[in-house]
PAMARTI-458179 format. One line per 4 residues: number of its first residue (from 1); for each residue x, y, z of C-alpha. Coordinates in steps of 0.5 Angstrom, whole numbers, plus 2048, in hexadecimal, padded with zeros to 3 digits. Example, Ala and Ser with C-alpha at 12.3 -4.5 7.8 and 13.67 -1.06 7.14 Angstrom:
! residues 2
1 = 819/7F7/810 | 81B/7FE/80E
END
This chain:
! residues 840
1 = 7D1/937/7B9 | 7CC/936/7BE | 7C8/92F/7BC | 7C4/92F/7C0
5 = 7C3/936/7C3 | 7C2/934/7CA | 7C7/92E/7CC | 7C3/928/7CF
9 = 7BD/92A/7CD | 7B8/925/7CA | 7B2/92A/7C8 | 7B3/92D/7C2
13 = 7AE/932/7BF | 7AD/934/7B8 | 7A7/938/7B6 | 7A6/939/7AE
17 = 7A3/93F/7AB | 7A1/93F/7A4 | 7A1/946/7A1 | 79D/947/79B
21 = 798/94C/798 | 795/94A/790 | 798/94E/78B | 794/954/78A
25 = 799/958/785 | 795/95A/77E | 798/956/779 | 799/95A/773
29 = 79D/95F/778 | 7A0/95B/77D | 79E/95F/783 | 798/95F/788
33 = 793/964/786 | 78F/968/78B | 78A/964/78F | 786/968/793
37 = 784/963/798 | 78B/963/79C | 78A/96B/79D | 78E/96E/7A0
41 = 793/96A/79D | 794/96A/795 | 793/962/795 | 792/95C/799
45 = 79A/95A/798 | 79C/961/79C | 796/960/7A1 | 799/959/7A3
49 = 79F/95B/7A3 | 79E/960/7A8 | 799/95C/7AC | 79E/955/7AB
53 = 7A5/955/7A7 | 7A8/95B/7AA | 7A6/95A/7B2 | 7A8/953/7B1
57 = 7AF/955/7AF | 7AF/95A/7B5 | 7AB/958/7BA | 7AA/95B/7C0
61 = 7AB/959/7C8 | 7A8/95D/7CD | 7A7/95E/7D4 | 7A2/95F/7D8
65 = 7A2/967/7D6 | 7A2/965/7CF | 7A9/967/7CE | 7AE/963/7CA
69 = 7B2/95E/7CD | 7B5/95B/7C7 | 7B3/95A/7BF | 7B4/953/7BC
73 = 7B4/951/7B5 | 7AF/94B/7B5 | 7B1/949/7AF | 7B8/947/7B3
77 = 7B4/943/7B7 | 7AF/93F/7B3 | 7AE/93A/7AD | 7AC/93E/7A7
81 = 7AA/93F/79F | 7A8/945/79C | 7A5/945/795 | 7A9/947/790
85 = 7A5/94B/78D | 7A4/94F/793 | 7AB/950/795 | 7AC/952/78E
89 = 7A7/958/790 | 7AB/959/797 | 7B1/95A/794 | 7AF/960/790
93 = 7AA/962/795 | 7AC/961/79C | 7B4/960/79A | 7B5/961/7A2
97 = 7B1/95B/7A4 | 7B3/957/79E | 7BB/958/7A0 | 7B9/956/7A7
101 = 7B6/950/7A5 | 7BC/94E/7A1 | 7C0/950/7A7 | 7BC/94B/7AC
105 = 7BD/945/7A7 | 7C5/946/7A8 | 7C5/948/7AF | 7C1/941/7B0
109 = 7C6/93D/7AB | 7CC/940/7B1 | 7C7/93E/7B7 | 7C5/937/7B5
113 = 7C9/935/7AE | 7C3/936/7AA | 7BF/93B/7A8 | 7B8/93C/7AA
117 = 7B5/93E/7A3 | 7B2/939/79E | 7B0/939/797 | 7A9/939/794
121 = 7A6/937/78D | 7A6/93D/78A | 79F/940/789 | 79B/93C/78E
125 = 798/936/789 | 795/930/78C | 79A/92C/789 | 797/925/789
129 = 793/928/784 | 798/92B/780 | 79A/928/779 | 7A1/925/77A
133 = 7A5/92A/776 | 7A1/92F/77A | 7A3/92B/781 | 7AA/92C/77E
137 = 7AB/932/77D | 7A7/935/783 | 7AC/932/788 | 7B2/934/783
141 = 7B0/93B/784 | 7AE/93B/78B | 7B5/938/78C | 7B9/93D/787
145 = 7B5/943/78B | 7B7/940/791 | 7BE/940/791 | 7BF/946/78D
149 = 7BC/94A/793 | 7BF/946/799 | 7C5/944/795 | 7C6/93D/797
153 = 7C2/937/794 | 7BB/935/797 | 7BB/92F/79B | 7B3/92E/79B
157 = 7AD/931/798 | 7A6/933/79B | 7A1/930/797 | 79B/935/796
161 = 795/932/79A | 79A/92D/79B | 797/92A/796 | 79A/923/794
165 = 79A/91C/791 | 7A0/917/78F | 7A2/91B/789 | 7A3/921/78C
169 = 7A7/91E/792 | 7AB/91B/78C | 7AC/921/788 | 7AF/924/78F
173 = 7B3/91E/790 | 7B6/920/789 | 7B8/927/78B | 7BB/925/791
177 = 7B6/927/796 | 7B8/924/79D | 7B1/924/7A0 | 7AA/927/7A0
181 = 7A5/92A/7A4 | 79D/927/7A5 | 798/927/7A9 | 796/921/7AD
185 = 790/91F/7AA | 795/91E/7A3 | 798/917/7A7 | 795/911/7A5
189 = 799/90B/7A9 | 79F/90A/7AC | 7A4/905/7AD | 7AB/904/7B1
193 = 7B1/906/7AC | 7B3/8FE/7AD | 7AC/8FC/7AA | 7A7/8F8/7AE
197 = 79F/8FA/7AE | 79C/900/7AC | 799/904/7B1 | 792/909/7AE
201 = 793/911/7B0 | 78E/913/7AB | 78A/917/7B0 | 78F/91C/7B1
205 = 792/918/7B7 | 799/918/7B5 | 79F/91A/7BA | 7A1/921/7B8
209 = 7A7/920/7BC | 7AB/91D/7B7 | 7AD/91D/7B0 | 7AB/917/7AC
213 = 7AE/914/7A5 | 7AA/913/79E | 7AD/90E/799 | 7AA/910/792
217 = 7AA/90C/78D | 7AF/90D/787 | 7AD/90F/780 | 7AF/908/77E
221 = 7AB/905/783 | 7B0/903/788 | 7AF/905/78F | 7B7/905/791
225 = 7B9/90A/796 | 7B6/910/793 | 7B3/914/799 | 7B1/91A/79C
229 = 7B0/91C/7A3 | 7A9/91F/7A6 | 7A8/923/7AC | 7A0/923/7AE
233 = 79F/929/7B1 | 79A/929/7B8 | 793/92A/7B5 | 790/92C/7BB
237 = 795/931/7BE | 794/934/7B6 | 78D/935/7B6 | 78D/938/7BD
241 = 793/93D/7BB | 78F/93F/7B5 | 788/93F/7B7 | 789/940/7BE
245 = 78C/945/7C3 | 793/941/7C5 | 797/947/7C2 | 794/94C/7C8
249 = 798/948/7CD | 79E/945/7CB | 79E/941/7D1 | 798/93D/7CF
253 = 79A/93C/7C8 | 7A0/938/7CB | 79C/934/7CF | 797/932/7C9
257 = 79E/930/7C6 | 7A0/92C/7CC | 79A/928/7CC | 79D/924/7C7
261 = 7A3/922/7CB | 7A4/91B/7CD | 7A8/917/7D2 | 7AC/914/7CC
265 = 7B4/916/7CE | 7B7/919/7C8 | 7B6/91E/7C4 | 7AF/921/7C3
269 = 7AD/926/7BE | 7A7/92B/7C0 | 7A5/92E/7B9 | 7A0/932/7B5
273 = 79F/935/7AE | 79A/93A/7AD | 798/940/7A9 | 79E/946/7AA
277 = 799/94B/7A9 | 796/948/7B0 | 79B/94C/7B3 | 799/953/7B3
281 = 794/954/7AD | 78E/94E/7AF | 791/94F/7B7 | 793/956/7B8
285 = 799/956/7BC | 79A/94F/7BC | 7A1/950/7B9 | 7A3/952/7C0
289 = 7A0/94D/7C3 | 7A3/948/7BF | 7AB/94C/7C0 | 7A9/94C/7C8
293 = 7A8/944/7C7 | 7AE/943/7C3 | 7B3/948/7C5 | 7B1/947/7CD
297 = 7AD/942/7CF | 7B0/93C/7CC | 7B7/93D/7CE | 7B3/93E/7D5
301 = 7B1/937/7D4 | 7B7/934/7D2 | 7B4/933/7CB | 7B8/934/7C5
305 = 7B5/938/7BF | 7B7/935/7B9 | 7B6/933/7B2 | 7B3/92D/7AE
309 = 7BA/92C/7AA | 7BF/92D/7B1 | 7BA/928/7B5 | 7BB/923/7AF
313 = 7C3/923/7B2 | 7C0/922/7B9 | 7BB/91C/7B8 | 7BA/918/7B1
317 = 7B3/914/7B0 | 7B3/90E/7B2 | 7AC/90D/7AF | 7AA/90C/7A8
321 = 7A3/90F/7A6 | 79F/90F/7A0 | 79B/915/79E | 793/916/79E
325 = 791/917/796 | 78A/91A/798 | 783/917/797 | 785/916/78F
329 = 78C/914/78F | 78E/91C/78C | 792/91E/792 | 790/921/799
333 = 791/928/79B | 790/92C/7A2 | 78A/930/7A0 | 785/92C/79D
337 = 783/925/7A0 | 781/923/799 | 788/922/796 | 78A/927/792
341 = 782/927/78F | 782/930/792 | 785/931/78C | 782/92D/786
345 = 77B/92C/788 | 775/92E/78D | 777/929/793 | 775/92D/798
349 = 77A/931/79B | 77A/939/79A | 77B/93F/79D | 776/945/79E
353 = 770/946/79A | 769/945/79C | 765/93F/79E | 763/93A/798
357 = 769/93D/793 | 76C/937/790 | 773/937/78C | 771/932/787
361 = 774/938/782 | 77B/935/784 | 77B/92F/780 | 77A/933/779
365 = 77E/939/77C | 784/933/77C | 782/930/775 | 782/936/772
369 = 789/938/774 | 78B/931/773 | 789/932/76B | 78D/938/76B
373 = 793/935/76E | 794/930/769 | 792/934/763 | 798/939/766
377 = 79C/933/767 | 79B/931/75F | 79C/937/75D | 7A3/938/762
381 = 7A5/931/75F | 7A5/933/758 | 7A6/93A/757 | 7AB/93A/75D
385 = 7AF/935/759 | 7B1/93A/753 | 7B5/93D/758 | 7B7/939/75E
389 = 7BB/933/75E | 7B6/930/764 | 7B0/935/766 | 7AF/931/76C
393 = 7B6/931/76F | 7B5/939/76D | 7AF/93A/771 | 7B2/936/777
397 = 7B8/93B/776 | 7B3/941/774 | 7B4/943/77C | 7BB/946/77B
401 = 7B7/94B/777 | 7B2/94C/77B | 7B6/94E/781 | 7BA/953/77D
405 = 7B7/956/777 | 7BE/959/775 | 7C1/959/76E | 7C7/955/771
409 = 7C2/94F/774 | 7BE/94F/76D | 7C4/94E/769 | 7C7/948/76D
413 = 7C0/945/76D | 7C0/946/765 | 7C8/943/765 | 7C6/93D/769
417 = 7BF/93B/766 | 7BE/93E/75F | 7C0/93C/758 | 7C6/93F/755
421 = 7C5/946/753 | 7BF/947/757 | 7BD/94F/756 | 7B8/954/755
425 = 7B1/953/754 | 7B2/94B/756 | 7B5/94D/75C | 7AF/951/75E
429 = 7AA/94B/75C | 7AF/946/761 | 7AD/94B/767 | 7A6/94B/765
433 = 7A6/944/764 | 7A9/944/76B | 7A5/949/76E | 79E/945/76C
437 = 7A0/93F/76F | 7A2/943/776 | 79B/946/776 | 798/93F/774
441 = 79C/93C/77B | 799/942/77E | 792/941/77D | 792/93B/780
445 = 794/93F/787 | 78F/93B/78C | 78C/941/78F | 787/941/789
449 = 784/93B/78B | 784/93C/793 | 77F/941/794 | 776/941/794
453 = 776/944/78D | 777/944/785 | 778/94C/786 | 77C/94C/78C
457 = 783/951/78B | 787/94B/78B | 784/947/786 | 783/94D/781
461 = 78A/94E/783 | 78C/947/77F | 787/949/779 | 78C/94F/778
465 = 792/94A/778 | 78E/945/773 | 78C/94C/76F | 793/94E/76E
469 = 796/947/76D | 790/946/767 | 792/94D/765 | 79A/94B/764
473 = 798/944/761 | 793/947/75C | 798/94B/758 | 79B/944/756
477 = 795/941/753 | 78F/943/74E | 78A/93D/752 | 786/941/757
481 = 788/93F/75E | 783/944/762 | 77D/941/75F | 77D/93A/762
485 = 780/93C/769 | 77A/941/769 | 776/93B/767 | 778/937/76D
489 = 779/93D/772 | 771/93E/771 | 76F/938/774 | 772/93B/77B
493 = 76D/93F/77E | 76D/944/784 | 769/943/78A | 767/94A/788
497 = 762/94A/783 | 762/951/780 | 76A/94F/77E | 768/949/77A
501 = 76E/944/778 | 775/944/777 | 774/947/771 | 771/94C/772
505 = 775/94E/778 | 77B/94E/773 | 778/952/76E | 776/958/773
509 = 77C/958/778 | 782/954/775 | 782/956/76E | 781/95E/76F
513 = 787/95D/773 | 78B/95A/76E | 791/95F/76C | 793/960/765
517 = 798/965/762 | 792/96A/760 | 790/96A/767 | 797/96C/769
521 = 798/972/765 | 791/974/768 | 794/974/76F | 79B/977/76C
525 = 796/97D/768 | 792/97F/76F | 798/97E/773 | 79C/983/76F
529 = 797/989/76D | 796/988/776 | 79E/989/777 | 79D/985/77D
533 = 7A4/984/781 | 7A1/97D/785 | 7A4/979/77F | 7A9/97A/77A
537 = 7A5/97D/774 | 7A9/978/76F | 7A8/972/773 | 7A2/96E/774
541 = 7A3/969/779 | 7A8/964/775 | 7A7/967/76F | 7AC/96C/76C
545 = 7A9/972/768 | 7AD/977/763 | 7A9/97D/760 | 7AB/97D/759
549 = 7A7/983/757 | 7A1/987/75B | 79D/98D/759 | 797/990/75D
553 = 792/995/75A | 78C/999/75D | 785/99B/75A | 77F/99D/75D
557 = 780/99B/763 | 783/994/761 | 78A/991/762 | 78C/98D/75D
561 = 793/989/75E | 798/985/759 | 79C/980/75A | 7A1/97B/757
565 = 7A4/976/75D | 7A8/970/75D | 7A6/96B/763 | 7AB/966/765
569 = 7A8/960/769 | 7AE/95F/76F | 7AC/958/76F | 7AB/955/768
573 = 7AF/95A/765 | 7A9/95C/760 | 7AA/963/75D | 7A4/965/759
577 = 7A4/96D/756 | 79D/970/756 | 79A/977/754 | 794/97A/759
581 = 790/980/75A | 78C/981/761 | 787/986/761 | 786/98A/767
585 = 77F/98D/769 | 780/98F/770 | 780/98C/776 | 781/985/776
589 = 77F/984/76F | 785/981/76A | 783/97D/764 | 789/97A/761
593 = 78A/976/75A | 790/972/758 | 793/970/752 | 798/96A/752
597 = 79E/96A/74E | 79D/971/74C | 7A4/975/748 | 7A6/97C/749
601 = 7A3/97E/742 | 79C/97B/744 | 79D/97F/74B | 79E/985/747
605 = 798/984/743 | 793/982/749 | 796/989/74C | 794/98C/745
609 = 78D/989/745 | 78B/989/74C | 78D/991/74D | 789/993/747
613 = 783/98F/749 | 783/992/750 | 784/999/74C | 77E/998/748
617 = 779/994/74D | 77B/994/754 | 774/991/755 | 776/98B/750
621 = 77D/98A/753 | 77B/983/756 | 778/981/74F | 77E/982/74C
625 = 783/97F/750 | 77E/978/750 | 77F/979/748 | 787/979/749
629 = 788/974/74E | 782/970/74F | 77C/96F/753 | 780/96C/759
633 = 782/972/75F | 785/972/766 | 783/977/76B | 785/977/773
637 = 781/971/774 | 786/96E/771 | 78C/970/775 | 78F/96C/77A
641 = 78D/96D/781 | 792/970/785 | 793/976/77F | 78B/976/77E
645 = 78B/978/786 | 791/97D/785 | 78E/980/77F | 788/982/783
649 = 78B/984/788 | 78F/989/784 | 789/98B/781 | 786/98D/788
653 = 78C/990/78A | 78A/998/788 | 783/996/78C | 787/993/791
657 = 78C/999/792 | 787/99E/792 | 783/99B/798 | 789/99B/79B
661 = 78B/9A2/79A | 784/9A4/79D | 784/99F/7A3 | 78B/9A2/7A5
665 = 789/9A9/7A3 | 783/9A8/7A8 | 786/9A4/7AE | 78C/9AA/7AE
669 = 786/9AF/7AF | 783/9AC/7B5 | 78A/9A8/7B8 | 78A/9AC/7BE
673 = 782/9AC/7BF | 782/9A4/7BE | 788/9A3/7C3 | 784/9A7/7C8
677 = 77E/9A3/7C7 | 781/99C/7C8 | 785/99E/7CE | 77E/9A0/7D1
681 = 77B/999/7CF | 777/99C/7CA | 775/998/7C3 | 778/99A/7BD
685 = 774/999/7B7 | 775/994/7B2 | 778/999/7AD | 77D/99C/7B1
689 = 77F/996/7B3 | 780/994/7AD | 784/99B/7AB | 788/999/7B2
693 = 78A/992/7AF | 78B/995/7A8 | 790/99A/7AA | 794/996/7AF
697 = 795/990/7AA | 797/995/7A5 | 79C/998/7AA | 79F/991/7AC
701 = 7A0/98F/7A5 | 7A4/995/7A4 | 7A8/995/7A9 | 7A9/98E/7A8
705 = 7AB/98E/7A1 | 7B0/994/7A3 | 7B3/98F/7A7 | 7B3/989/7A3
709 = 7B7/98E/79E | 7BC/990/7A3 | 7B9/997/7A3 | 7B8/997/7AA
713 = 7B9/99F/7AB | 7B3/9A0/7A7 | 7AF/99D/7AC | 7B3/99D/7B2
717 = 7B0/998/7B8 | 7AC/99F/7BB | 7A8/99F/7B6 | 7A6/997/7B6
721 = 7A5/999/7BE | 79F/99E/7BC | 79C/998/7B8 | 79C/994/7BD
725 = 79A/999/7C3 | 794/99A/7BE | 792/994/7BD | 793/992/7C4
729 = 78E/998/7C6 | 789/996/7C1 | 78A/98F/7C2 | 78B/98D/7BB
733 = 78E/987/7B9 | 790/985/7B2 | 78E/97E/7B0 | 791/97B/7AA
737 = 794/982/7A8 | 79A/981/7A3 | 79E/985/7A7 | 79F/97F/7AD
741 = 7A3/97A/7A8 | 7A7/980/7A6 | 7A9/981/7AD | 7AA/97A/7AE
745 = 7AF/97A/7A8 | 7B2/980/7AB | 7B4/97D/7B1 | 7B6/976/7AE
749 = 7BB/97B/7AA | 7BD/97E/7B0 | 7BF/978/7B4 | 7C3/976/7AF
753 = 7C7/97B/7AE | 7C8/97B/7B5 | 7CA/974/7B5 | 7CF/975/7AF
757 = 7D2/97C/7B3 | 7D1/97B/7BB | 7D2/982/7BE | 7CF/985/7C3
761 = 7CD/98B/7BF | 7C9/986/7BA | 7C6/982/7C0 | 7C3/989/7C3
765 = 7C0/98A/7BD | 7BC/984/7BC | 7BA/984/7C3 | 7B7/98B/7C2
769 = 7B4/988/7BB | 7B1/983/7BF | 7AF/987/7C5 | 7AB/98B/7BF
773 = 7A8/985/7BC | 7A5/982/7C2 | 7A1/989/7C3 | 79F/989/7BC
777 = 797/988/7BA | 799/981/7B6 | 799/97A/7B6 | 7A1/979/7B4
781 = 7A3/972/7B3 | 7A9/971/7B6 | 7AB/96A/7B4 | 7B0/96B/7AF
785 = 7B3/971/7B4 | 7B3/96C/7BA | 7B7/967/7B6 | 7BC/96B/7B4
789 = 7BE/96E/7BB | 7BD/967/7BD | 7C2/964/7B9 | 7C7/969/7B9
793 = 7C6/96A/7C1 | 7C8/962/7C2 | 7CE/963/7BE | 7D0/969/7C2
797 = 7CF/968/7C9 | 7D4/962/7C9 | 7D9/966/7C6 | 7D7/96D/7CB
801 = 7D7/968/7D1 | 7DE/966/7CF | 7E1/96D/7CF | 7E2/971/7D5
805 = 7DE/978/7D6 | 7E4/97B/7D9 | 7E8/979/7D2 | 7E9/97F/7CC
809 = 7E5/97B/7C7 | 7DF/97A/7CB | 7D9/97E/7CA | 7D7/982/7D0
813 = 7D0/982/7D1 | 7CE/97E/7CB | 7CC/978/7CF | 7C6/97C/7D3
817 = 7C4/97F/7CD | 7C4/978/7C9 | 7BF/975/7CF | 7BB/97B/7CE
821 = 7BB/97A/7C7 | 7B8/973/7C8 | 7B3/975/7CE | 7B0/97A/7C8
825 = 7B0/973/7C3 | 7AC/96F/7C8 | 7B2/96A/7CA | 7B3/968/7D1
829 = 7BA/96B/7D2 | 7BC/966/7D8 | 7BF/962/7D1 | 7C5/966/7D1
833 = 7C5/96B/7D7 | 7C9/966/7DB | 7CE/966/7D5 | 7CE/96E/7D4
837 = 7CE/971/7DA | 7D3/96B/7DE | 7D8/96E/7E1 | 7DF/96D/7DE
END
């Protein structure tokens, strides 16, 4: 292994990226709901993935003409951590990016001997403020999540907000962590390891070019040899990287890092840590500046790009350090000048908001959560003790089930932790208790306190976690948990007077979002009536549903459906059978009422009773339903947001189709006239431009749909050429058209097919497709198509270069076509040209 990368190098560069997003999942369905503020993306995770996580996994280095010279996986070059809750989302929703991240860690192990990835405390809790049992679980879950994904044990853990105290360091040591990353302002004083006078460095002046050793008292009070190494990053460079323009000039970035170098002999470390979202999201195209700096400029300067763990093999600490414990001795962090005050009091730190806003709401918010957490811990100890040999050990091990919800995983967990013969409802109770504890941890996610007001999205999100934990805990005790919880929360006041207190926000924003089985039945029933195919009608997110009975009746313009459905949670495995009736009054007007524990006989009686009411007095059917079910009912407003959007789109579909048909007809009637007007430079009225845009969009969609399904004969290439011609004459460009994504997918698929079956004919087909794609009036994202091509060309070009063009196996003319494909995909083909066109 090459350690260091550049023989004789004495300058080493480590750039750490902390990649993290607040968990945004609805606590009841375990998925992120539609977030309109992220448009045109469905949610902020998706938007930031496109801005940052994906580009960093395949960063472009370009020439002066913006052609791609190289594609760099930045995760192969930087020390990094990615929050476990974010990684779990990427695994499902951005699998190619997720796999490139895992690959980068493996590549760095080969290159450096140690992987670039480090773990993170599970859900971004401020660890110095956590209860000791929660601190333990957060670390264990973070480490197990890491080893599950990266297939190796972690040697370091990122501390959320770099918040630290001695108890946190002691816990890290207990779990075998080798080092930790802190800001320079978190160092208090240092001295040589052999002893000597202490030197104060609590003003951020600690030298970041070397590691330090921190000795931590053992639980028995003896210092002994318990220690952990600490890297203090270059604070000035981190600030300029995050808030300045360093990423716009890679040389300037490296010059800034180099300003910390001294004339001392021996290896020196240039290291900086910052939010990973800086590279591409906060700083657009920042991933490209990062890639060029680390992959091109550092080697040119003779600097070795490494990671912290590998650097410890090059240079061990020679100084001992003591950390700052903050103004009140509670701990310190990188984003609060008052230690860890930002997450428990009105310390003066805030982000966003208006002049005069205060954060006095922070203290009662934490106090209400602390109250709830302690109550739930008592419930967990008492109720959990009936089912589990050691409830807290079981909680620490529950991460195995979170990572793998299959029956086999649950069975193994119960075998390890359950009392003998734990079956049926008792197992469901265990899962409910453990989910209660999971959400009790999630409610402490630091983002809830970070921003300016109690009404912020992040604060409302942690309140949702509290509501879910409370809902589950309430099932095990008769004591009212919510009332005293809300009494404390009532002391938290929003800066926006009309929003009131935390209690008001909970009652108006949180409690209505609480999901129950009857609400799920409403979702199920309306979806079934709509017969939508976006989501399997017998699956509502992780809830499995089985329709046991179903009937429909219509009378007097009213539609009434009846059902008896069995719902099972994919998380707790709780099952309920519910009967329901849904009244459809037209348009979006649905009214669902639900009866829990409905038997087959009861269902039959309900159908008879309500059908008679519908026949006898349709005008009073809602009254009859209320007499049978009670006053509670559900409507479209109680549906999940994505499904609600899809419902309205379905309701609008007929009108949209009619309007589209009229526009297509109008364009067809005047198409030659519009062409002539455009060619003569005459302005086309907005109505006819709209008709032309709708027609071209429709034609492109039909053609690409045929191509995507392999039915190109139905829509030959000349048909697409005609559309391209019309768009060019009329100067129409389809901004945000769904066809762009479809075309990108087709190109990716065809290039993947070419990689598997490399023939001249296939290559010519791909070249032709790219020629047409370039002329389409679409903004096509070529990123993944480029990634596919780059990967197989990197593997292919040396193989072709090794073959003689005169050999029978050499595909004649293929090299030229491949280079033409490279140009279409905006590559500089010089990378492969020498190999492919070289003489034998």
